[in-house]
N, C-alpha and C positions, 0 to 999 in steps of 0.2 A: 473237719476243715472244709469239706464240700458243702455241708449244711450252712456253715457260717458264711461262705462265699455266696451261696444261693440267697440267704437272708439279706446280705449286703446289696446284691444286684437288685433284688426285689424292692428294697427300700429306696435305692437310687432311682429305679424306674418309677416308683410311686411319686417321689419328689419331682421328677422331671414332668410327669403327667400333670401333677397338681399345678406346676408352673405354666403349663400350656393354657393360653387364654380360653375361656369358655366357648367363644365363637369358633375356635379352631377344633375343639373337641366335638362339637355338635354334629349329629347326623341330620342333615337337612332333607334327606330323602333323595329321590333320583333327579330332582330338578329344583332350581332356585330362581325365582323371579327377583331381579335386582337391576340396578343401573351399572353397566360395565363399560369402561374404556377398553376398547378392543384393539386400537391402534392409534397412530397419530391423527388427530382431528377426526376420529371415528369413534363415536360413542353410541352404544345401544341403550337408549334412554329407558326403554321398557324391555330390558334384556330377559331372556329365559335361557339359563344355562342348563343343559341336559347331559347327564353322565352317560357315556357310551360303553365303558368297560363294566366288568362284573365285580369290581372291588367292593368289599363291604364298607359300611360307614357312611354311605350317601355321596352326594355330588362332590363335596369338597375333598373326599378321600380318593377320588378317582384318578385315572391316568389319561383320559381322553374325553373331550367335550365338543359339542356343537352349541353355539350361542345364537339364538334367534332374537329378533327385535319384533315384538308383536305390534308396534306402531306401523311398521312397513311390510311385515311378513317376509323379511329377508333373513337368510342365514348370515349373521354378521361376522362370525369367525368359526374356524375349526382349529382346535388347539390340543396339545398334549403336554405331559410333564407335570408342571405345577398349575394350581388353579388360579388364585387371586392374591393380591397383596394385603387384603384384610383392612384396607383403609376405609374410613367412614364412620359417622357418628354412631351407627347401630352396631358396629364391630368394635374398633379400638377406641371409640369415643372421640375421635379427632374431629375438629371443626374445619370447614373450608377444604375438605378432601372428598374424593370419591373413589370408588373401587375400580381397580384395573386388573386385567388378565396378566399373569406373569409367566405362563407357559410358552411353548414354542408354537407360533402361529403357522399353520400349514396353508391356509388361504384366508383372505378377508374379502368381504364384499363391501362396497362403499355405502354410505348412508343414502337411502333412497328406496324406491319400491322394489320388492322382490318379485313381483308379477307385473306384467304389462297391464295397462288399463283395458277395459273392454273394447276400447277403440283402437288398441294396439300401440299406444305411445308410452313413454317412460317419464314424461315431464312431471316432476314432483309438485303437487298442488297444495301441500300442507301449509299450516300456519307459519308465517315468517316472524320469528321473534325479533325483539328490538336490537339484537346483536347480529341479525342477518341470517342466523341459522334456522333450520326448519324443525318444527316440533309438532307433537300430537299425531293421531292416527290418520291414515289415508281415508278419503271419503268412503263411507260404507258401500256406495255403489261400485267402488273400484275393488277394494279388498277389505275384509273385516275379520279380525280374530274373534273366534267364538268360544274357545276354551281349551282345556287340557285334560285328556283322559289319562287315568292312572291304572295300570294293570301290572301288579308286581313291580319289577324294576323297569318295565317298559312304559313309555309315554307316547301318546298320540295327540298331535296338535290338530285342532279342528278350526277351519276358517272357510269363508266364502270368498271367491274371486268372481266379481260380477254377481251373478245369482247362483253360481255353481259351488256346491260344497266340495271342499278338498280336505282329505285326511293325510297327515304326514307323520312318519316316525323315523327318527335318526338311529343309526347304529354304526359299527365300524368293523374293520378287519385289522388286527394288530399285525402289521407287516414291517416291523423293525423301524428303521428311520424314515420309511415311506408308508405310513399307515393309510388305509383306505377308508374314507368317510362315505357313508351310505345314506341316501335320502330315499325312503320308500314312500310313494305317493299314490293315493287312490283319488281319482277325479270322478265325481258323479256325472250323471247325464248332462250334456251341454250342447247347445246349438252350434257352437263353434269351438275349435281348440283353444286352450289356454297357453300363454307364453310365459315361461319361468326363467328368471336369471339364476343360473346355477352357481357359477364360480368364475373367477378371472381366467384368462387363457394361459396364465403362468403355471397352472396345474392342468392335468389331463382328466378328462371325463369320458365315461362310457355309459351306455344305457342298455338295460334289459327290460323286456315287456313292451308295452305299447308306447309309441311316441318317437320323436326324432331329435337329433342334436344339430346345432350349427354354431359357428363362431361369428360374432357380430359386435362391433364397438368395444372390442377388447374383452368380451365375456363369452362363456358358453351359455347358450340359450337352449332350452328344451321346449319343444312343442308337444303338448299333451292333449290328446283328443278326449272328448267326453266319454265317460264310462271306462276310462283306462286305468290300469294298474301298472305302475312303473317303478323301476329301481335305478337310481343314479349312483354311480361309483366315481368318487373324486379323490385324486391322489397325485403326488409328485412322482409316482412310479411311471415307468415308460408305458407308452400306449399298449405295447404287446403284453407286458406284464400285467397291466391293469385289465386288459381283456381276459386274460387267463384267470385272474383273481375273481373277476365278475362271474365266472362259471362255478365258483365254489358253492356247494349246496348250502342253502340258507333257509330261513323261515319263510312262511307263506307270504305272498304279496298282498293278501287280503287283510286289511287292518280292521275291518268291521267287527270281528269277534273280540277285539280288545276294547270295545266301546260299551261294554255291558257290566263292567265291574270285575275285579279280580280277587284273588285271595287276600285276607287281611295281612297288612304289612307289619302291624304292631300288635301281636297277640297278647302281650302282657299289659295288664292294668297296673296302675301304681296306686298305692294306698297311703294316705296321710290321715291326720286327725284334726279336729277343730279344738280350739282353746277358748274357754269361756272365762271372761274377766269377772273377778270378784270385786264389787264396788258398792258403795252406798250412795253414789251420785245419781243424778237424773238420767244418765245414759249408760248403757252397758255395751262395751265393745268386745266383739269376738273376732278371733283370727283363724282363718282357714289355712292350714299349712300347705304350701305349694309343693308340687312334686319335683322339688329341686333335684333329688336323687332319682334318676330315671335311666333306663337302659340305653337311651339315645343321647345322653349328655345334653339334653335340650336346655337351653338357657331360658329360664322362666321369668319373663318380665311382662306382666299382663298389661295390655293396652286397651282392652275393651271386653265387655261381656254382655250377655242377655240371658234371660231365663227361657227354658224350653216351653213350648205352648202349654204343656200340662202342668207347669210350675214345679216339677219335681227335681229339676237339675238346672245347671247353668252351662253355657258355652263360653269359654274364655279364650281369647286370642292373645298370643304373646308377640312382642315386638320383632323378634327374629324369625317369625314366620309360621309358628305352630298354631293350631286350634285344638283345644281340649274340651272334653265333656267331663263335668264333675258332678257326681251324685252324693247325696247325704248331707246337703247343706242346711236343710230346714229345721233340724232338731235344735231346740234351745239348750239341750244338754250336750256335753262332749260326745262326739260321735266319729265313726270312721268315714272317711271320704274316699270315693273311688274315682280316679282320674283315668280317662281313656283318650289317647291321642287320635284325632280324627284326620288331620292333614298336616303337611309341612311344606316349607318352601315358599310361602307367600311373602310379598314385598311389604314389610313393615306395617302389618295390620294394626290399626288403632281405633277401630269401631266395629261393633257387632250388633246386629238387630234381626230378630225374626219378623217376618211379615206373614201372618198365618203360620203355616208349617214350614215355610221356606226360610233358610238361614242365609243371611247376607253379611259380608265382611268388607269394611272399607280398607283397601290397600293403597299404597302410594301410587300404583300404576293403574288400578281398575277397581270397580265395585264388583265383587264376585258373589255368585250364588253357589253354595256347596251342595253337591248332590251325591247321595248314597244310592247307587244304582242297583245293588243286589241285597240291601238290607242287612249287611254285616256290621253296621255301625261306623264304618269308615267312609271317607269321601273318595268317590271314584271319578268324579268329573268336577273340575274347578271351572265352572261356567263364567265367562266374562259377560256379566249382565250389562255392564257399561264400561267402556274403556276410552271415553272422551278425555280422560285426564291428560293435561298438558304437563309433561314431566321433563325437568332438566336435571342435570347432575348435581345441582346445588344441595348441600346437606340439609338445609333448613326447611325445605318446603314439605312439611309433614301434611298428610291427609288425616284429619282428626274427627273422631266421633261419628255417629250414625243414628239418625232418627227417621221415623216414617210417619206420615200424616194419615188421616182417615181415608184418603183417596188412594193411598199406596205410593205416594211420591216420597223420595228419599232426600235427606239433607246432611251435608257434612261441610267442614271448613277446611280450607287449603291455606297453609302458611305462605308468607312471602320469603324472599331471600333475606339473609342476614347482612345488614350493612351495605347492601347493593341494590340498585334499582331493579325492578321487576323486568323480566324478559317476555313473559307470556300473560295473556289475560287472566288466567286462573290464579296467578300469584296474589295472595292476600285477599281471599274471597270467601263468601258464603255461597255454596253451590246447591242447586236443586237438580235431582235426576228424576225424570218422568217415570210414572208407574210402570211403563212398559220397557224402561231402560233405553229408550231410543234417543233421548235428548238430554243435554245438560244445559242448565241456565244459570247465569251469574245473577244472584239476587242482590248482593251488596259487596262493596270492596273497601280497600283502605285498611285492612287488617295486617298485623305483623306476624303474630304467632297465636292464632285462635285455637285454643285447646278444647275443642268440642262445641256442641250445639245443644241448646235447650229449645224445644218447640213449644210455643204457647197455644192455648186454645183459640186465641183470637187471630192466629195466623202470623203473629210476630215471633221473634226469636230473642233469646239471650245468648250472646257470644262474648266470651272474655278475650282480653288481649294482654300481652306482656310488655313490660317496660323495655324500651330500646330507642332506636333512632326514630324520630318523629312520634314517639310514644313516651311522653315524659314520665309516666308512672303506669302501673297496671290499671286496666279498665274493665268494668262490666258494662256492656253495651246492650241496650234494648234496641234490636235491629228491625228496621222496616225495609222492605224491598226498595232498591234504588239509592240507598244511603251510602255516603262515603265516611269512613270512620278513622280518618286522620293520618294514616301512614302514606306519606308521599312516595316512599320506596315501594309500595304496593302498585299493582297495575291500575292506573287511573288516568283520566284525562284532566283531573283537577290540578291546576298549577298555582292557585291561590294558597299561600302557605299560612294564612292567618287562621286563627281558631274558629272564626265565624264561618269558614268555608267547609267545615266538617260537622258531622253530627256529634253532639256532646255525649260523653258517656253518662250512664245513670249514676255510676260511682267511680271516682278516682280512688285507687288503693295504693297507699305508700308501702314501701318494702318492709318496714318493720312490722306491719300488720300481715301482709301476705305478699311474698315476693314473686308468686307465679300462680294466679288463679286458673282453674281448669273449668270443668263443666258444671253448669247449674242444673238443679233438679227440683221439681215441685214436690212437696210433701202431700200425699193424698189427704183429702179432707177428712177421711175417716181414720187417719193414722196419727200416732204420736200425740193423742189427746189435744190439749189446747194449742199445740203447734200445727195442727192439721190445716192444710191450705197455704202454708207459708213457703217461702222460697229459700233454697239452700245453695251455696256455692262451695264446691270442693277445691282443695288446694294441692296442686302438684308441689309447690314450693315449700310448704310447711307440713304437709300431711294432716291437715285439719279441715273439718267442715265449718262453714260460717253460715249464720242465718242472715238474710238480706231483706230487712224491712225497706219498703219503698213506697213512693206515691207519685201521682201525676198532678202537676200544678201548671195550668195553662197548657202550653205545648211541650212542656218539659217533663221528663221522668227523672227522678232523683231518689237517692236512698243512702243506705249505709251497710256496713258489714260488721258482724260481731261473732267471734268464734264460740262454738259450743263448749260448755264446760266439761271437757274430757281430755285425756292425754293424747298428744299427737301420735299419729301412726308412724312407724319407722320408715315408711316409703311414701312418696308422693301419691295422693289419691286423685285420680283424674276422671273416672267414670262412675256413675252411680245410678242404681235403679231400685225402686221399692218393690218388694216381693208381696205376694198375697198374704204372707204372715205379718205384714205391717212393718217389717224391718227394712232399713236401708242397707243395701249391699253395695260395696264400693271396691274398686281395684285400681292399681296404679303401678308405677315403676320409678326408677331413678336412672337418669342418664346425663342430661344437661344440668345446669346449676340448680341447686336446691338444698334445703336443710335436711330433708328426710332421705337418707342415702342408702337404705337397704335396697337391693336390686329390684325387688318386686313385692307386692302384697295383695291379699284378697281378704276383705274384712266385712263385718256386719255391725251395724249400730242399732240397738234396741232402746226403747224407752222403759224406764222403771216407773214406779208409782210416785216418785219424789218430784216435787215441783221443779220445772226447768228454769223458771225466772229469766226468760229470754225476751229481749225487745222484739216485738212482732210488727209494730207500726211506728213510723216516724212522720212527723208533720211539722214543717217549717212555715211559720206565719210571722207577720210583722210584730216583732218584739217578743215572740213566744216560740219556744221549741218544745214540742210535746212528744213523749215516748210512751207507747202502750205496751205493757208487759204481758207475758203469757199467763201470769198468776198474780193474785192479789198481793199488794204490798202493805206493810205496816205504816199507817199514816204518820206516826211519830218519827219514822226514819227518813221521811222525805223533807230534807232541808237543803238550802242552797249550798251549805258546806259539804254535802255529800256528793257534789258534782263539780267537775272541772272541765272547761271548754276552751279549746284553742283552735285557731284557724291558720291556714297558709295557702299560698298559691304556687303554681308551677309554670315553667317556661317550656313550651314545645318547640323543638328545633331539630336540626339534622344531627345534633349531638346525642349520645346515648343517655337517656334518662334526664332527670332534672333534680336540682337541689330544691329545698323549701325556701320560698321567698316570702318575706313579710310575716314570718311566724310570730304569733302573738296570742295572748290570752284574751278572752272576752269575759267581762264581769257578768255573773249570774246574780241578779238582784233578789230573786226569790224563787221558791219552789213550793208546789202544792200538789196534792193528790186529788184527782177528779172523783166524782161520786161513784164511778165504777170500781174504784179501789185498785185499778190497774194502770191508769194513765197519769203520768207525771207531767206537769206543765212547768216549764222553766221560764222565768222572766228574764229575757236577754235584750235589753233596749237597743244594743248596737248590732243585733243579728242582721246580717246582710248576705246576699248571695256570695258563695265562696267555693272555690274548686275543692278544697279539702278542709275537713275539721276532725278533731278528735274530742269525743265526749267520754270522760271517765266517771265511773260511778262506784261509790263505796257506801253501801246501804246495810244497816243491821238487818239480818235475816230472821225469819220466824223461829229458826232452830237455835238462835243465840250466837250464830256466827256472823260473818260479814259477806254480803253479796257484792262481788267485784265483777264489773263488766266494763268493757271498753269498746266503743263504736267509732269507726272511721267512716266518714261520709262526705257527701257533696250536696250543696244547695245551689240550684240554678235560679230559682224564683221563689219569692215569698208569697204565700197565700194572703188574702186580705184578713182572714180570721181562722 
């Protein structure tokens, strides 16, 4: 009877655990960067929630927290009980929501500077958004967040106030209904004392170590001299009780020993395998099983990756804040993969890039450099390489992709708000971060949801965009600095709503072809045989790669897309990089709308020896449309009847998307094969510039089958010949 009861209880517990959403099961580590609503009209846009108690399972399983805002270096909230409501696109998938604290607030500090300026004032000089609120970080000369040290379950915040380095680590004393929140601060040498806003006078504060307290303007302010080590105790307890609790023996005031790396937090590696596809087609697709089953219940949805400098492994970032290293990828045969968790708690990382031996991650709130200070394979310092990011609580403003140029500058794309006008200049932009991390520059604007960046050798970029308001269909844009790319809801000074006021896309893509294009990638010239040097576009929406033949005619770039002949992946593929082995590796996830709905995936695409038969070049001239293929065609197969061409136009407006206008077929009068045996010339007397066309091909192939290809493209201008 007892055994049966035990089995029943165990089964019920397993069912209940399985029903718990993955984001609530996950161990995020001791701290989580996110946007948090901490109170009415009080949002920590670049929030950093730090667990204070010693409960296992990470920050979300704790009982007490302090929430910082690294834009302003304030403690935004001190709370106990429950953590958050789990609202937001990266948690419960909801749109138009953002995350709020749900525990008991013991004190809140208002939005604004946590430290007085070097001149001693509190006037907040940050960027004023179009809604009148303040966004972005304080000026670097006032206060600047430098990063987060990790040492076991302890964390240390590093920042500069003026030119003075300050280290801070939070903790607490569990004192029943009146817990004590502790801020331990180390101030480096300074010519004059620093002034800190501690907490409102509705709570009590006492100080041990160097420094002094005063009440002013409704707050407790602490004056901290240079070279000081101080501990502040904050509680609703009575002053006498708080003074007594402050004498409780505690850890050292010196935080410097915690800034050199601690013991490994995750000693277990996770092992999976690679699956090799059996195919007789021109492309071979391999799948690397993700470490979905792991000791920390980490939700594995890859948002970006890059190869280690020695080419032996990859670093993969997941959307809910992890970064992993995976070894064993390069074998063309099935092999064991070893996954090691490097760091957790990042804010929606969706881009990864090495610069030399330094590893950088694009997060929604900052560009971080991950540092292993003691050589144990885990990150000990999440360095804020650049935190110029202008973050609001809107769910849609993803920071996508990461590339670096030969001078060491970084590039990523920032999405705009969904169905709402932009509030800050970064909404809907392509951004450049200087090589030293000291400056962010807006290169182009007018994007809606730009899912990654392709950096070209000539200093231009390819950036895709998604159908929506002011974006009638999906776009592939060849971007030049200073351009406006159509989304009036992006942050722009453009008020002219006509199409002539925007840069035209290289290709308009209708939904039936690709409902959500992602990042583009160049095929190396020495890879993939006859396809070498061509351009590919990856698709979040369909889980497919597309080849992108294109041309420049006059001042216009125009082209088309054609999917590679391989099965769609089960998840959207967003990021791609070619490895030294000549294969394309790609990763992605599913969250917002798409056809490929598996939570995440990591894959490889290799070329076989079979002909690819892909269109590599497209050329639109007066009366003639020519297509150059990767491989020779049979001359007898090239007839007008083997092709079908239709065109249509779009209407750009504040409405979501566009229907097809004026869709009609164009007559193909003739077809012939050029002397190179690869270029087909179609005689189309009525060919004219068009926003959209579809060219279907059904050609007898050399192996006795039928070569079926479909291209969707755009023609802005016809060449003379």
